[in-house]
N, C-alpha and C positions, 0 to 999 in steps of 0.2 A: 615530468608527468608521464605516467604509463597508462596507455589505453588498451584494454583487453576486451575483445568481443567474445561472447559465449561460445566456447568450444572451437574457436577459430584460431586467431593468431597467438603466437608465443613471443613474449618480450623479455629482454634481460632485466635483471634487478641487481642492485649492488650486492656483491657476494657476501660482504661482511655482515649484511643485515638479513640474509636469506633465512637462516635458521631461526633468528629472533622473530621474523615475520610469521613463520609457520607456527611457532609457539603462541604468538599473539592470536592468530586465527583459531587455533585449537581452544584457547581460552574463551574467545567470543562464542564459539560453537557450544561450549559447555555452559556459558553464562546466559545464553539467549533465553527469551521468554518461551518456555516449552509449550505454553498454551497459545502462542501467537497465532493469529488468524492465517498467516501465510506459511505455516510449517505443517506438514502432514505427519501421519503416524510413522511412516518409513524414516523420515528425517529424524524423528525423536528417538528412534532405536539405534541410530548410528552415533558412535562416540567421536569419531575422527571428523574434523571439519571438511565441508564439501564446497567451500566458497571458491578455492583456487587450487589448481594442480601445480605441484612443485616438481619441475623437471631438473633434478639435481645434477645430472650428467652435463647438461648444457647451461646450467645456472639460469634457467628461464622460468617464467610463470605463464600459466594458461588458465583462462577463466572457465568456470563451470556454468551452472544455470542461473546464477544470481546477478542482478544488476544493482548498481549503487556506487559507493565511493569508499575507499579506505585511505586514511591518513596514517602514515607510519614513518617516524624518524625523518620528518621533513619532506617525505615523498608522498605524492598523491597518485593513487591507483584508481582509475575510472573503469568500472565494469559495465560494459555497454551491451545492448540487445544485439543478437546475432543477425537480425533482419536488416541491420544497417551496415553490415560488413561489405566492403567493396574490394578487398584484397590489397589495400594500401593504407598508410597511416592517415588517420583523420586530422583535419585542421581544427583549430579552436572553434571556428564557426560551425564545423560539422558536429563537434561534441556538444556545443551549445544548442544546436537544432535538435539533436538526439534527446538532450535533457528536457527540452520543451515538449517533445512527444511523450516522454514518460510522465511528465506532469499532467499533460492532457488526458492520458489514459487513467491516471490516478484520480482525476477530477470526477470520474464516473464511478469510482469505487463505492460499493454499497455500504462500507463501514466508515466512510470518511466524508464529512461535509466540507467540501474543498472550496475555498475562496479563489476560484480560478481566474478572477478578473484582476488579481494583483500580481503582475509579473514584470514590473518595471525595473528589475535589477540590471546593473551594468552588464551588457551583453558580452563583454570580454571575459566574464567569469564563466569558466567551463567546468564548474563543479556542481553536480546535481544537488549535493547536500547543502551548499551555500544558498542555492535558490530556495530550497525548502525552508531554511532558517529565515531567510528574508521574508518569505510569504507569512510564516508564523508570527514573526516579530512585528511586522507592519500591521497585520490584522489585529493581533492581541493588543498592541499599544493603542491603536485607534479606538478599539472597543472599550478598553479600561479608562481611556480619557473621557468617555461619555457616560459610562456606567460601571460601577463596581459590583461584582457578584457578592451578595450578602445573604445569609440564611440564619434562621433561628437555631441556636445551639444552646445546650444546657451549660450554665455558668455556675461555678461554686465560688462565692466571694464573701468576704467579711464587710459588712456595711454598718453604718450607725443608725439605720432604720430597717424595718422589715420590708423585704421585697420578695415576691414569690412565696416560697415556703421556707420555714426555718429548718435547718439541718441540726436537729437536737443533739445527735451524737457528737458532731463536731463542736457544737456550741459548749456542751458540757466538758468535753475533753480538752479543747484548745482555748476556750474563753473563760467559762465560769470557774473552772478549777485553777486558773492562773490569774484570777483577779482582773480579767478583761471583760467585765460584764457589759460594758458599753458597746462592745463590738459584737454584732450578731452574724453568725454563719448562715448565709442564705443560699438557696438554690432557685434559680429562675432562668427563663428562656430570654435570650437577648439576640437582637439582629446584629450578628457579628461579621466583620470583614475577615477575621482570622478563622477561616473554616477550611475544611479538607480540600476543596477545589482550589482555592487560592494558594494553599501550601503546595499542591501539586504543580501549579503553573509556575510558582517561584522556583521549585526544584528543577523543572525542565529548562526554564530560562537561564538559570545558573549553569546548567550543563552545556547549553548551547553557547552561552557567552564565552565559556572557556575554550570553545572549539572553533568558533567562526573567525575568519580573517577579514571579513567584509566590514568596513567602517560604518556603513549605514545600518547594518544589522546590529553591530555593537551598540550604536546609539539607541536603537529601538529597545534592545534587550535591557540596557542600563535604565532606560525610562520605566520599563516594566518593573524592574527590581526596586526602583525608587518608589513607585506607586504602592508596591506590596511590601514596603520596608517593615511595617508593623506585623507582618504575617510570620509565623514561626518557620524555621528551617527544618524540614524533615525529608527523609528519603522515601520515594514512592515507587510502586510497581505499576506496570501497564494494566494488570488485572484489576487493581484497586481503582484505577482511573476509569476503566470501562464500565464499572458498576455504578458510576455516578449518573443521575438523571436530573432533569431540570423541568420546572413548570414552564408554561408558555411564555411567561414574562421574561424569562432568562434563556429563551431558545437560542439566541445568538451565541451563547457561550458553549453550545454543543460543538461548534467548529473548533474552538480552542481545545476542548476535551479530546476531540478526535485527532487533532494534530499531535497532542501530547502522547496519545496512545501509539500513533504512528512512530514517533521518535523512540519511545520507550521499548516498543516491541522489536524494532528492527535496528537498533543501534547499541553499541557497547563502547564505553570509554573507561579508561582507568589510568592511574598514575604508574609510570614506569621509571624506575630509578629516581623517584621523587620529582618527576617532571612530566606533566601531561603532554604526551607526544602522539598518542595512539587513539585512533577513532575509526569506526566502521559503521556504515549505514547500508544495509543490503536487503534486497527483496528478490524472491524467486520469480522469474519472469513468466513462467507458465501460469502461475496463479494470478498475476497481474493481468495477463491477457484474458483469462477466463472472467475475472471480475469486471474488466472493462467492457466486454461484450454484453454481459448480463446487464450491467448498469446502463449501458447505452440504449439497449432495447427498452429497458424499463422506463427510462426518462424521456426518450426521444420518439418512440412509436407507441402512441396511446392506444391504438386499435388492437395491439397484440398484448395478451396477458402472459407474462413470463414468470415461471417458477424455477427456482434454482435447486439443483441437487435433490430431487425426490428420492429418498432412501427407503421407500416402503416396499420395494420389490427385491426378490432374491432369484438367482438363476436356478437354484435347486430347492426342492421341498425341504422343510425343516429349517427354514431361515439360514441357508448356507449360500455363500458366495453373493454377498450383497451387491446390488447394482445401483450406481449413482450417476445417471447422466447429468451433464452440466446444466442443461436447460430443458424445460418442457414449455413449448409455445402453443398457446391456444387462441383461436379466433375463428369466427364463422363456423363453429362446429367441428373444426379441424384440430387435430392433436399431433403436433410435430415434435420429434425429439431432436435436439440440437446439441452438439458436442464441440467444444473448442479444442483445437490441436495446435499448440505452439510449435510448429514444425515448418521447415522450409520446403515448399513444394515446387519442384522444377517443372517448367513448361516443356514437356517432351512429348511430341505428337506420336512417337513410336512406342510409348509406354501403354501397353494394353490395360494396365490397372488404373490408368488415368490419375496417377499420382497418389492414389489411396493405398496405404500399406495394408498388408494382409491382416495384421493384428487389429488395426483400426476397423477393418471390415467385419471381422468376427465379433468384435465388441459391439458394433452398431446393430448387427443382426440380432444379437442377444437382447439388446435394449428394445428393439422393435417388437420382438416376440413377447417379452414379459410385460411391456407397457401397452400391448395391443395397438401399435401404431404402424401404419404402412408407409410413413414418410420419415426419413432421417436426413438431417443436414449436418455436414461437417464444416466447421469454420476454421480456416487457416489465415494467417496474416500474409499480406503481400510483402515484398522486400524492396530495398532501395534500388535493386537492379530489375525489378518487375513493376514498372509503373502501371501497366495494364494488367489487372488481376485476371486469372483464368478460372474456369469452372468445369466440372465434369459430372457425369451421371452414370450410375450402375443400377441394374435391375436384378434383384435376388428373388428367386421363386421358391417359396416354402412348400415343398411337396407334401409335408405332413398336414398342413392347413389348407387342403384342397387347392393347391397351386396358387396360393395367395401371393401377390407380388409385393415386394418391399422395395420402395424407391429410395435409393441412397444417393444424395447429391453432395458434392464438395465444392466449396466456394472460397476463393481467396478474398479477403476483405480489405478494402483500401483504407488502411489506418495510418498511412504516411502522407504528410504534406511535403511534396517534393520542392515547392517554391522556397521553403525555409533554407534549403541547402544552396540555393543559387541567388536568391534575392536578399541582399543585406538589409533592406528596408523592413522586411517582414520580421526580422529578429527583435525589433523594439515594439512590435504590436502587442496589444493585450491578448492574453491566451485565447479567449473565446473568439476574438476577431481573427486571429492568425489561423485558427482551425475551422472557421465557419464553412468554407467550401468543402473541406474534408468531411465535416459533419453531414452536410447535405448529400454528398456523394455516397457516404457510408449508409445513410438511411435508405437511399434508393437501391443500393446493392443488397442490403438485407431483405428488403421487400421483394426484390427480384429472386433471391434465393428461396423464398417461401412461396413463389408464384402468386403474389398478392399485389401485382402492379396496379390493380384497381383501387387500392387503398391510397387515399390522398393524405 
């Protein structure tokens, strides 16, 4: 097993598979869902893969900005967030704890209704993708055992009696002209199990069954396929799955749909030399962090109204240089711009810039001016080596606007549960319970960053 942290350590890889791995990742890059939520315009313009750096001189690999897992020729490559890097090789317990954190962050994703209470997989499994498969298969199997998604679909069928409306063209051409007058071609709406949604679920379940090594997940996925045995086998895309909507009676199935989209958008597998050996599930961490902070504020702090990426403003007249701050936070008549920066900020008291980069400062001043806000907050993650987050503050004076002051604050947010790395008992806890204290601390920290300590 190879563990790579974003932009940090380099690890050796079997030399005879190195070139094949690079070809495989280039294929993944070209075959990925270009409309995927987690890929930006810059990513879509680049043809060469950005998942891993290949250092051919030293025959080593180095991770870029993506987190997830790659299965290749019997090898597992874990791509881990850089905020957990300690300069040493992680243990299986460390990797499992890191995976739990990524799952917790994804549980607040605005695009994914995540059953975060299902996390009872064998803690020895240090594979992020296996945990996701387990969550999907357990939830889907339990739901399908209690209710099957059915919807009215148009059916064309020959019957011995009239049902719905007669398809006269088919009746004349296929029945009357061939002496089969007793059979009537009918078109009618039927409450069918063989519908587009169930076909998609069956497709994803087959994909996962061929990739998982976890016996419990295999059993759950086999049960799902048994339940959906009468459903047709088709290939589906994430875009097709995303367009599906449900009436309130079937709202529980939205979770299954969102899981399927997550798998289809961020994973690629295919046959190599007539044997399925290759698989990758990858997410760019900077967008996961942004999504997590927005979703957390939106779900956990009712007093604050959060809007994501307001794209109505431009830096220059004539709609040039579009500005898109990550968050606009409104409460008690205040309007605060918040931007997430997935960067490591070091606690250096001698740093006159207080850990804020010059480019970030320029960007925040532009946001404040065009959105007419005098308050800007930068959110950074804390790291495994910074248990106590730090914060800083800068004042920018706008001489053009009558010396108006722009208050720019930076805060590291406590998004890490350090107990998971030292207390083995916490590894088996339900996800929401394991991170409850972290959730409470994070709520308090966000309120502090906005100077709203009076909010309860």
